[in-house]
C-alpha positions in Angstrom: -3.3 18.9 -32.7 -4.5 21.8 -34.8 -7.4 22.7 -32.5 -7.6 26.4 -31.5 -9.3 25.5 -28.1 -9.0 22.7 -25.7 -11.3 19.6 -25.7 -14.2 19.7 -23.4 -16.7 17.2 -22.0 -20.4 17.2 -21.3 -20.3 14.1 -19.1 -20.4 16.0 -15.8 -21.1 13.9 -12.7 -19.7 10.6 -14.1 -17.2 9.0 -11.8 -13.8 8.2 -13.2 -13.0 4.4 -13.4 -9.9 5.1 -11.3 -11.9 6.8 -8.5 -10.9 5.4 -5.0 -12.8 2.4 -3.8 -15.4 2.7 -1.1 -13.9 3.2 2.3 -11.9 6.2 1.3 -8.6 7.1 -0.3 -5.3 5.8 0.9 -3.4 8.7 2.5 -0.3 6.9 3.6 2.5 4.7 2.3 4.7 2.0 3.8 7.0 2.1 0.8 7.0 -1.5 -0.1 7.2 -2.7 -3.7 4.7 -5.7 -3.8 4.9 -8.8 -5.9 1.5 -8.6 -7.7 1.8 -12.2 -8.9 2.1 -13.6 -5.4 -1.2 -15.5 -4.7 -1.0 -15.0 -0.9 -1.8 -15.3 1.8 -0.1 -12.1 2.6 1.7 -9.6 0.4 5.2 -10.6 -0.7 7.7 -7.7 -0.9 10.1 -7.6 -3.9 11.7 -4.4 -2.8 11.4 -1.2 -0.8 11.6 2.5 -1.8 14.8 4.1 -0.7 14.4 6.0 2.6 10.8 4.6 3.0 9.3 3.4 6.3 9.6 -0.2 5.0 13.3 0.2 4.4 13.9 1.9 7.7 11.9 -1.0 9.5 14.3 -3.5 7.8 11.8 -5.1 5.4 13.5 -6.7 2.4 12.8 -8.6 -0.8 11.1 -12.0 -0.1 9.4 -10.9 3.2 5.7 -11.6 3.3 3.6 -9.0 5.2 0.8 -10.9 7.0 -0.5 -8.2 9.4 -0.5 -4.5 9.6 -1.5 -3.1 13.0 -4.5 -5.2 14.0 -5.5 -6.1 10.4 -4.7 -9.5 9.0 -3.3 -9.3 5.4 -4.4 -12.0 3.1 -4.2 -10.1 -0.2 -3.2 -6.8 -1.8 -6.7 -5.6 -1.2 -6.4 -6.3 2.5 -3.1 -4.5 2.5 -4.5 -1.4 0.8 -7.6 -1.4 3.0 -5.5 -1.6 6.1 -3.5 1.4 5.0 -6.6 3.4 4.6 -7.2 3.4 8.3 -4.0 5.3 9.0 -2.9 8.9 8.8 0.6 10.2 8.0 2.9 9.9 11.0 1.1 6.9 12.5 3.2 4.2 14.0 2.2 0.7 13.0 3.5 -2.8 13.8 4.2 -4.8 10.6 4.1 -8.5 11.1 5.9 -10.5 8.3 7.4 -13.9 7.6 11.0 -14.2 6.6 12.6 -17.6 6.0 9.7 -19.4 7.7 9.8 -17.3 10.9 7.3 -14.7 11.9 8.8 -11.3 12.8 7.6 -7.8 13.7 8.9 -4.4 13.0 7.7 -0.9 13.8 7.2 1.6 11.0 6.1 5.3 10.9 3.9 5.8 7.9 4.4 8.7 5.5 2.1 10.7 3.3 1.4 9.2 0.0 
């Protein structure tokens, strides 16, 4: 705390462990709050961000997203990878299960 100049590094060129996975960075958000403990298949929603595409599409706690556009969703990784294919403003069909029934909703994705 008493240093007279900022800390520096000589590690240039080393990738951060939090660098985006191969396949690019996610640029969009659906606005779901996922249940990370849910084993799948699918991604269970425990909530939605206020005003988000997910909330506007009618998704709610307990819904299980099983498809995003043409991509089947078996896990959080599938969900994240599917979102990487979209740009802000893209309209996507979200297929989900609620109370044992399969339903669909349209959502317009927003910038992350």
